[in-house]
Each structure stands twice: as C-alpha cells, then as structure tokens.
N, C-alpha and C positions, 0 to 999 in steps of 0.2 A: 266549286261547281257542284250544283246538285241536278240530277236528271231523273225525271219521274215519268211513269206511263203505266197504263193499265194493259194486261195481256192475259188472255183466257181467265179471266175473273180475278185476277190479283191484282191489287194496288202497290207498284214496285217503286221503291225510291232507292237510287244509287248515289253515293258519295262518291264523286268521281276521283278526288285526290286521295282518299283513305282506301278506297275499293269496297267501303262498308255497303251492304245492301240491306234494307228493311222491307218488309211486307207490313203494310200499315192499313188502318180502317180509313172509312171515308173521311171522316173530320179531321184526321192528321194529315192525310193526303191533300186537302184543301187548305190547311194551315200554312205548310210548308212553301208553296210559292209566295204567300204574302209576308214571311218571316224577316226577311231583310229590309223590307221597305216600309213595314207598317209596326205600330205600336200594338201592344197587347189589347188595348180598348178599341183601336181601330180594327183588328182582326175579328174581334168579337162582334162589332158592328156591321162587318161586312157579311159574317156568315150567319148570323143569329135568325135568320129568315128562314135558314134550312136545318139548323141543329139547335139544340138546348144550349144556353149559355155555360151551363155546368160542364156539357160535353165539349165545347171549345175550350173553356178553361183547363180542363184536364188534357186536351191535346195539346195546348200551348205548354204545360209544364212537361208533357212527353218530350216535344220537341226541344225545349230549352234542356233537358236532360242529355238527350243525345248530342246537343251542340257541346255541352260542357265535357262529355266523355270522348270528344274528338272522332266521333263518327258521322258527323253530319255538318255541313259547312265548313269543312275543314280547308286550311291553306295548302297552296301547292309547295310541296318541298322539292319537287323534282327538277324545276328550272335551273337552279344554281348548279345542279349536279352535272349539266350538259358542258360547262365550260371545263371541269376536270375531265369529262368523257372525251372530250375533242383532243385532250392533251396525252390520252393514253398511248403507249407504244402500240403500233399494230401487229397483232396476231393473228395468223392464219389458222383455222381450226377446221375448216371443211372445204372439199373440193367435190365438184360435179365433172365427172370425168364423161366425156362425151366418146365413149368406147365405140360407137358407130354412128357416122353420119349417113346412115341408110335405113331403109324401113320396108317391110313386107306387107304393110298396110298404106292406103292412102286417104288417111283421116281428112275430112274437109275443112276442118277449122285447125289443123296443125299449124302453129306458128314456126316450125321448123321446116315447112315445105317438103313433107314426106321424109325428113331426117338431113336434109341437104343444108339447112341454115345459110340460105342465100349463096351458097357456093358450090363446092362439087361434092359427090359422094365419096365417102373414105371410111376406113377402119383404123382405129388407134393401134400402133403396133405396141409389142412389149416393151421396147426401148423407151418410147415416148412416156408410156405409163409409169415405168420405174422412175423416170425423171421427174414426174409429176408427184409421186409418193416422196420422192426424195426432197422435193421443193416444200412439200408439206411440212414434213419433218423439220427442215432446216427453218422454216418460218414460223413455228408453232411455239416457239419461246418456251416457257416453263409448262405450258399446257399439255397434259398428258394423254386426255381422250380426243381423239381426232376422228372425223367423219368422212367418208369416202361414198359417194352414191354413182353407180354404174348407171349411166343415161344413154340417151340416143335422140332421135332414131330408136332403133331395136337393139339393146345390148346383146342379146342372146344371139344375134348374128355374128358375134365375135366373142363368143363365150369361152373359148380356150385361153384368149388373152385376159379374160376377166379372172378365170381360176388362177393363171400362172401370177396375175398381180396380187390376188388375195394371198398366194402362198409367199411371194416376195414381202408382202406387207407384214404377214407374221413372223416372217424372219427378223425384219427391222424393228418390230415391238421390242423384242428380247435386247437388241443391240442399244437401241436409244431410249429405253423404258417409256415406250408410248402405248397406247391401246387403240386399235382401229376399230372403228364401228362401220361396217361397210353394208350398203343398202343397195336396192336393185329395183328398176322401174321396168315393166314388160308389157307388152300387148297380148302375151299368152300362146301366139301362134305357134312358136317352137318350144313351148314348154313340154319337157318329158321327165320321166322319173329320174334320170340322172341330174338334170338341172334342179329339179325340186329337192333332192337329196342334199346336193351341194348347197344350195341356197339355206336349207334348213340347218345346216351344219355352220355356215360362215355369215349369213346376211342377217342383220339384226332386225331389218325391216324389209318387207318387199311391198312395193305398189304395183296392183293388178288394175290395168286399164281396161274399164266397161262403162258404159253410159247408161246401163238401166235396161229396161224393156227391150225386147228382140228388134221391134220396129224402129225404136228410137236409136239403138246401138248400130244398126246395120245401115240406116240412113247417114250416119255421120263417120263410122268406122268400117268403111267396106275395104276389100282388097281393091287392086289396080284394076280388075276385070270386072268390077261393080257388085260382085257378091258380097255378102255379109260376113262378119266374123262371129256373130254371138254363138251360132250352135257348136262352133269349134272351141270357143274358149270357155264356155261356161263351165262344162264337166271338169275341165283342167283346174280352172280357178277354184271350183269347189272342193276339188281333191286336195289343192295346194293350201287353202285356208284351213280345212280339217287337220292336215297334215303339221300346222304350226298350232293346233290346238285353239284356232280361232283368236290368236293374238300376233301382235307384232307383224301386221301387214295392213293394207288399205285396199279395198275395192274402191278405185277412184274414177269417178266419171266427170263428164261435162255436160252442163244443160246448155240449150241454145233458144233462139226465139221459136225455134219449131216445137220444143217441149216445154212450154212455161208451166205445164202442170208436173214439174220435175219431182214434186213430193212422191208421186206414183213410182218414180224409177227408184227413189231411195227405198221406198217400201218394198218394191219388187226384189231389190238386192237383198233386203233383210228376209223376205220370204222365201228366197233362195238359199237362205242358211248363213249369209255374210254377217259377222257380228261388227265388223269394223268398216266403216262406209265414209265415202267422202264424195259428194258429188257438187261441183262447184261451176259457176257461171263462166260462161265463155267470154273471153275479152277479144272482142274484134271491132274493125272500124265500122262506121255507120254504113258503109257502101257495101258491106257484106250481109247477103240476105238473112243469114242466121244470127246476126248480132243482136244483142240485148238492147232495147230501145227505151228510151224515159217513159214512153207510156205503158211498157210492159212491167214497170215496177209495182203498182198496185195488185196485180195478180201474182206476182212473185212475193210480195210481203204475206198474202193471204196464203201462199203455199208455205212459207216458213212457219206462219202460226198453225197451219194444218199439221205439219209434219211435227211440230213440238208438243201439240196436244196428243197426237197419237203416242208419242214416245213417252210421254207422261202415263198415258193409258197402259202401254205396253210395259212399262216399269212395274206397275202396279200388279200385273198379271204374270210377272217373272219372264217375259218375252223381251228383255233389253236388247238393244244394239247400240253401238256408239256412231254418232254422226260427227264427223271432224269438227265441223264449224260450230257445234253446239258444246263442244267440249272446253270448259271454262274452270280453272282451278281458283276458287274464291278463298281459299286459306293462304296459299303461299304464292302462287302465280309466277310469272317471268321474273327474272333479276331486273334490277333497275335499268341497266344497259340495254336489255332486250326490249323493256317497256318504251324506251326511247327511240331506239333505232331498229327493231325488228330482226329481219334475217341476217343481217350483216353482210349484205352483198357489197361486194366492192372493197371489202376491207378483211371481214373474218372468213368470208365465203366467195369462192371464185370458181370460175367454169373454165375447163381445159378443153381445147379442141382436140381432134384426132392428130394433128401435126404439133400440139404442144403450146398454142397461142392461149393466153389468159385474158378472159373477160370478167366484168363485173357478176354476171350469172348466165344462165343458159339463155334467158330472153334477150341479152344482148349480143349474143354469139352472131357475129357475121356483120355487126355494124361497126366499121372501123373506126368511127369517132370513139369508141369506147375499148379499143385495143390497149391492153395494159403492160404487155409483155410477153415472156414465153418462160416455160417451165426449166430452160437451161439458163438464162440470164437473171430470171426473177421478174418482179414489178419494176419496169422502167418508166412507165408513165405514171409518176406518183401524183400529178395533178389530178387524174381521175380518181385516185384512191383518196386523196384529201377531200375532193368534192363528195364522194360518197360518206366519208368519215362525218362530215358536217350535216349530212340528211337526217333529220330527226324530226319529232313531232314539235318542237318548238321552232324549227326552221321552216315550217309549213303554215301559212295563214290559216288554211283551211282546217288545220289540226288543233290549232291552239285554243280553239273554244268548242272542241267536238268533244262529247262524253265518251266515245269510245277510243280515244285516242292512246290510251294505256293498254288496250286490247289488241288493236291492230297496228300499234306502233308506227302509224303515218301510212299503212298501206304499201303496195308494191311499187319500187321506183321505176322499174321497167313499164307498168303501166301508166304511171305519171308521165314519163318521158313520150310513150308512144301518143298519147292523146294532147300532152300540152307542150312537148319539147323541152321539158323541165323536169328534172327527178324531184325538184323540191316542190311540186305541185302535187294533186292527188286526181285520181281517176272517179269523177262523180258519181257514175252509176255504180261502181265497186265500193265507193263510201256508203252510198244509200243501203246496199245489200248487207254490207258489213255490220251497219248500225242495227239493222233488223235482226241480224243472226245474234247480235250480242244481246240484244232485247230478249230473244226467245231462250237463248242458252241460260240467261239469269233466272228467267221464269221457270225453266225446267228445275234448276237446282233450288228454287224457293220451293216449288211443288213438292219436291222430294225431302226437303228438310223439314216441311210442316207434316207430310205423311209420318216422318219418324218421330214427332213429338207425341 
C-alpha cells in the first residue's frame, strides 16, 4: 500500500508496509498512482501533455528502482504475525493506579466525572496499592521494566500514599529484579516544592494538565466555584518543567469545539517556555456542546498544517519544542506488537480502582461490563482479556486499508466502544485527526532531513 499527499510544498510518498518515506518531484509523484495498473507506454501517454517524455521515462526508472529495493509497493509482512501474537502468554507490564477518585477541579469535559468514575469518591489505601504492585510483579513474567502511573482524579490529594508506594516499589525491585518506572499526572493545584522534589527524584515522567491560553483553560478547567485555575498553575508548571531540565514531562491539554484554533494554545504553551507539549482533541458525545463535530474537521486540519509549518520554522531558528502527536520515529519505531495492538489495554496494561478492582484502562473504569477482577484474586474475567488480546489493526475493517494503521495501531479501544459499542471498531473523528497528524509529522521529518542535506 502506498499513500501520497502534498503538505507545505512537499510531495510526500509513504510506503505503508515498509515505512519508507520519499520526497519526490512532480513527475514521480504523478507516475506512482499509475504504476500498478498501467504499462510504461500507457504512463507516458497519460502524462506527456504535462511533462517531457524523457522526464517521464526517467521517473519510471526511478520508481522501478524503488520497487526493486523494496521501499515502494512492498508486501504486508505483518498480517501473518497476528496469529502468533494472539498465542503469546499474557504478561502485565503497566498499571494505571487510581490513587484518588476525587479532584479539586471541575473540568467540564472530564470523563471521570470530577474523579468519581460513575461511582463514589475514594482514596486508594496503602494496602490496596501494595497488592496492586504485588499483582504487577507476579504477572509480569520475565519482563524486568514495569510502569506505574499515579492517576486520578487528582493524585496529589493522596500524595503520602504515592510516596509510600514508591518506597515499597523500590524495595521490591531489589527482591524480584524488577525496575519500576513511576509516572504522575497532576492538575498542579497542590503542587509545592516537596512534591516537585519527590517527583524529580522518583518520577520518570510527569503530565501537567493545562489547556493553553488563559481564557481557554479557565473555561474548561475551573474550580467548583467557577473560578479559573490558570493563574495558579502556570508559575508552578513553569518551575516544575525547568526543574526537570525541560525533559521527561508533558504540558498536556485538551482542545474542544470552543477552541478550534488550538494551534494558538500549543504555541502559547511553547511561548511560556514549555518544550514538551501535548494538546489533544476532546472525546465527547455529539450531545455535548464542546464536542468535536465532523464539520469542524477542515478547520482542525488547517490548524495542524499551521502548527507543523510553525514548528519547521522554529526548528530553523533554534526555538524547537516537541509536540507529542508529531513525534514519529522513522528509523526504528515501535516493535511489531505495538504497531499491531497499540497501548496493550486489557492485556499488558490495566487500571486499578481505589478499592483494587481491575479494568482494561482508565476510560473503562466504572463500566461493570469491563470488570476484569481485582488485585487480590487477579484477572478472573479472562473473556474480557481475550477480547482485548484479539483487538488489532487486522481485526478492524476500518484499519485494514488505512495508511496510518501502523502509527496509531488501531486507535483507542475505549473511544471505539463509547461511539460504536464495540472495541473492534474505530472512532471516526479521531481517525481523521490521527491521519492528519501522521501526515504533518512526516512532513516535519522530511523538512528537517532535507535541511540537513
């Protein structure tokens, strides 16, 4: 499969199965879509009104050479791997610990209902957290590197338990020859020097929740009394990011129907000094006034193009920043399993509630259809696990013929379920935005590569 497109003045050709990317001239670009269905003579006949025959012949030779070198029109070698992939023993490598089902903000788009997750407010006890870490170790097989994200609600509402669990994890590392990678997601309200110091010592990554410009952030991320959170959190986040040498964190925001010009929010965060930025589309039902709608897509596509062009410009001037959704590794990239199944929710990655129940991921928490067991007894609903194990890009009809399938790995299972009632489907608006992001990310890489030549 070949995908070709034009972006910011570049003619880009992606060979989907090999991952090879080519920046080509106009004549080669026009030869490629005719290649598999036309003879050399027919291609020349079709294009001779626009190009010299010698140019067309040269382009044909170039395309033939690329095909011979197996970097264009390559065969799909991944589909057969799925069979072996399904047979692999299930190894848990990551947990999302819901350390607090409570929050001190009232974000309007929060899928967790201000931290309650369709249930009751609760804080995870140290005892439940210990059992969760024990469960992870016991079910991790030979895998040495394990990940634990302290999530909420707002984890800093229960930060002593966070500290105690990290200490317990460090003890268990030595006993079981494991290595814990702890991460923290916070809205910043309770951030102080002690929390920052601890996080800088123990947290491999932190996610700092902020939506961008003051008016955008405060509209969607207010306190329960309606006042905004921007003025309180920005100085703290700036200090925190600097204390981590502008690495191993993300300033992470959400854009909605109310700020379709979200590129301005990304650039606002960059201008505040943040170097690691992720601003993502809200996922909401059509009945929500802030939901992204299909008619919003053209403007959002333009915003991604605008952002990509600005990032190329800033790279040239030495004012780089990373935008999470434009970060693509064109050399190595993710392993085959990750290309096929994505985040590993329901199998390698599980969410743990404050009382120790297990769910496929944080977005399924509270939906009893997806209850998988608990940290004491382990995974008892193996049917759910097996269903997620079979969820891959070849199990989804929308993904099989999509050029972006090995970059998004089939998208989010929770989003698919929430919009279609089936984890083997795909959230259409999310797909459209993901494809646009992949195109922009490749363009940025192409621009940087050509600049270095």
